[in-house]
N, C-alpha and C positions, 0 to 999 in steps of 0.2 A: 570275292566270288568263290564258288566251289572249285574252280580250276586254278586258283592262285598258287603260285610256286611256293611249296612249303619249306624249301631249303634256306640257307643263309643268304641274305641280300648280298649282291655282289656287283662288281664292275669287271669288265674285261673277260667275262665268261664266254664260252662258245657253244654252239649247238649245231647239230646236223640232222637231216631227215632224208629219206630216200627220194631221189628225183626221177627214178624210172619205174619203180614198183608202186603204182597207185593204190594197190590193195593193202599196202603196208601203212597203217595209221599211226605209227610210232615215230617220235622224234626224241633226240637225246641231247642233254645239256650238262655242262660241268665246267670245272676250273674257275679261274678268275681270282679276284681279291675281295676280301671282306672290307667293311668300312674302316676297320682298324689296320688294314694292310696285310692281314694273314693270307697267304697264298692257299688256295683251295684245291683239293684233289678229288672232291666228291663227284659222283656221276649219277644222273637222273634220267628216267625214261618217262615220257609223256605220251599217253594214249589219246590221240585226237578224236577217237570215236566215243570214249567214255569220259573224257576230260579228267582222267585220273593220273596222278603222279605216283611213281614208285622209285624209291632210292635203291640204286644198285651198289655193288661193291666199289669202294674207292680205288682209284688207280694207284699202282705201286709207285713209290718214289715221291719226291717233293711236289707240292702243289705248284701250279703255274698260272701266269697271266699270259694272254695273247698266244695260246697254242695254235699250231697249224693242225687242222683236222679234216679228214675226208672219209667218205663212206665208199668202200670198194664194193660195188654191187655185183650182181650175178651169182655165180656159184660160190664165190668167196664170202660175200656178205659180212664184211668186217669193217670196223671203224678204226682208222689209223690216226694216231696222235703223236705229235712230236714238237720240238722247238719250244718257243715261249721263254719266259724268264721265271725262274724260281728264286727263292731267297739266296742271295749271293751271286746271281747271274744266271 
């Protein structure tokens, strides 16, 4: 379909979307592991209005599976990421 995810197929990736701002039509997805086990650090934005994906800058540092992620809404409007497991722990 036109809205199919264009990135590397993955398991253990995570995503977040705003839960308080209904006018924000964007969701974000990243991390996880590829079929060959490579830990991913890519980051994607999905616009739910246009059904379009856009690749954003990769996160610094090693890729991760099972990261903890939350969207700090309000005036901060940031996505915080941490934990998970990278290659070697």
